[in-house]
N, C-alpha and C positions, 0 to 999 in steps of 0.2 A: 731070827729076827734081825733086820738090818739096823744100822746106826740111827737113822731118823725115827723109825718106829720105837726103838728102845728108849730114846730120849723124848718122844712125843714132839718132834720137830717137823715142820713142813720142808725145810731146806737146811743146808749146812750153814752155821752161824759165823764161822771164822775164816771164810775164804778171802783170798786176796783180790777183791773186786772194788769197784768205785760205786757200788750201789748205795745211794744216799739214804736208803731206809736204815742202814746200819750205822749212820753217822751218830756218834755220841756227843751230845752238846755239853761236855764238861766245861768247867769255868774258863779254861784257857782257850779252847776251841770256839766257844761261844763268844768270847771277847774278840777273838780274831775276826769272826764273822761280823760282829757289830761294828768294829772299826772299819772293815772293808766296805760295808754297806754305807756307813757314814761318808767315807771318802768318795764313793761313787755318787751318793745323793747330793753332795755339795757341788759337784761338776767343775770345780775350779781349783782343785788341789794337785793337779798335774800327775804326780807319780806316787804310788804306794809300794811298799816293800814288805813281803811276807817271807820269813825264813824259818827253817827248822831242820833238825837233824834228819838223816835218812830214816824213813819209817815213822816219822812223827805225825803223819796224817795231813800233810799239806795238800795232796792231790784231792782227797775226799773233802777237805774243807773248801777247796776251790770249787769242786763240783756242786756242793750245797750253796755256796755263795752265788755262783752264776745262775742257779735255779731260782734264787730268791730275788734277783734283780727284776724290776718292772720291765717287761718286754716291750711295753708301749713307749716308755720314755727312753729306753736304752737299747743299743745293739751291742751284744757281747761277742767278741772274737777271741778265741783261745788258741795259742800256739803251744802245743804240748811239749815240743822239743825245740828249744830256742837257740841251740848252739850252732848257728849258721850266720854268715855275713848278712849285714842289713839288707843288701840288695835281694838276697834270696828270701829273707823274711817278708820283705815288702811284696815280692811276687805272690807269695801265698796269701798275704793279707788282701792285696788288691783283687785277686781272683775271687775271694770270698765276698768282698764288698760289691764287686761287679763282674760276674762270670763272663760277660760279653766283652770285657775290656781286652783289646788286642795288645799283648806284650810281646815285642819282637826284639828282645835283646837290648832295650834301652838301658842307659846307665843309671846310677843311683840317683843323680839329680832329677832326671825325668820321672823316675819312680816316685820320688818324694813329691814332685809336683802333681802327679796323678793321684797320689794318696791325699794330698791337701784338697784337691778338687772333689774327691769322693767323700771326704769327711765334711766338707762344707755343704755338699748336697744333702748329706744325712742330717746335718744340723738344721738346714733350711726346712726339712720335713718334720722338725720338732724332736729329733732323737739325738742322743749323745752316745758317742762311741766309747766302749770300755774294751781296751786291748789288754789281754792277759798273756804274759810270756812266762811259761813254766820252764823249769830246769834252766833258769837264767844263769846259774853259775857256770854253765858250759859256754857262755858267750866269750868271745875274745874281748880284751880290753878296748880295742878299737871300736867294736860294735857297740859296747856299752856307751862309749863316748859319743857315738853317732846318734844314739837314741834321743839325744837332746833336740835334734832336728824335728822329731815328731811332736814335741811339746811346744814348739814355737808358734803353732797355728792358733789363731783366735779369731772370733767373729764378733764384731761390735763389742769388744772387751770381754767376751765369754770364751772360756776354754772350749775347744771343740772335741777333746777326748781326754780320757783318764787312762793312764798307763799303769799296769800293776805287774811288778816283777816278783816271781816266786822262785825260791831256790834254797840250796843248802847253806849252812852258816857262812861259808867263805864268800858268798855273794855280798854280805854286809861290808866286808873289807874292800871288795872290788868296787863297790859304790863309793865308799869313803875315799878311795884313792883317786876318784875323778871328780874334781870340784864342780864341773859344769853340770853333771847329772845329779850329784849329791845335793846341790842346792835346790833342785827341783823336787826332791822327795819330801812330801808333806806328812807321810804316815809310815811308821816302821813298827813291825810286830814280829816277835820271835816265838814260835810255838814251842812249848816245853812238853816233856813227857807227862804221862798221867801220874798223879800223886798216889801214894800207897792207899790213902783213905778213899780214893775214888775208883780203884780198880774193880772192886766188887760190883759197883754200879755199872761200870763199863761192860763187864761180863754179862750181867743180867739184861742190860739193854739189848745187846746183840742176840742173846738167846730169845728174848721176847720178840724181837724183829723177825727171827727165824721161825716163830710159831709156838714157842713154849708159853704156857699160860702164866707162869710166874717168873721164869728166868733163874730160879734158884736151883742150879745144878752143881755149882762149885761151892764147896765149904769155905768159910772164912779163912781157914788155914791154907787151903789150896790157892785162894786168891793172893794171899800174902806170899806164898812160895813163888807164884808166877811173877809177882812184882820184884822180888829179890833176884830172880833169874833174868828178868828182862829190863829192869830199871824203869819200867813203865812205858817203854817205847811201843806204841800201838801195833806196829807190824810184827814185832817180836812177840808181843802178848798174843796176837791172833795165832801165830804159828804154834806157840807152846800150848795154848788153850785147845786148839784143834787136835793136837797129838794127845793131850791128856784126856780129852773127851773120847777119842778113839780107844785109848788104852783102857779107860774105865768101862767102855762098852764091851770090849773083848773079855774083860774080867767079869762081865755081867753084874757090875756094881750099880747101886741105886743112885749114887752121887759121885762126883769127882772130888776126891779128898787130897790131902797133902802128899800122901804116899804115892798116889798115881802121878802127881806132878813131879815129884822127886825122881820117880822111876824114869820118866821121860827125859828129865834134865840129865840124869846120869848117862842115859843111852846117847843123847846128843853129844855130851862131852867126850864120851868114849870114841865115837866115830870121828869127831873133829881132830882127835889125836892120831888117827890112822894116817900113815904117810901117803902122799899122793902117788 
């Protein structure tokens, strides 16, 4: 019997995907969504900042956020890897706004002018641009400083776009170090890891999303051990839960208990100590 049949699952519940069905709306992540949606809905708050440690669920939160935005009122553009000069970022943005736009090596000034024209055209049609720059901690300080140019456009007193920067914790200091862009940030939120008392709910949610009727496959002790080993970081939780689920399956267990989790943790620790 394979793993899915053993656990009565349709699919694997802890894979590293951006599938929004597996998004767990815990208190922290749900608040992040609410704040971002408020930011966008106001249309006049210029810049929002979402940060979190590696593996904290920023990308999945972003995916859920962009799906919840009203597609009639807003156009969302997402740059998933933003560590490029502004001119290159604008090339990508402009091609998405207008695939027919001829770009033949114009400088940054011309690109900014073309961007303004495209955004004003979008605004005239009754839509607001939401520009999401992910992995923004990879931007050079000069690029972050230049982003202020994109927030200077307005139409009859209305802001023409909302810019959202998403990145690792160091992005917060990068923004604070640039007064020009820092003053434009109207919303800041930092995603925290899952709490110990929420980890069991997280595991059950993903298991139910994968087809299990109740999601009750991890004992309370197993959930607690996973929290201690991962400190509640979702990506690390998924990795350990996946391995523990496979370990318990191979052992033909009826449930994943603390013994299975500890066995996987010890194995991971042993291999991490192997010289490269």
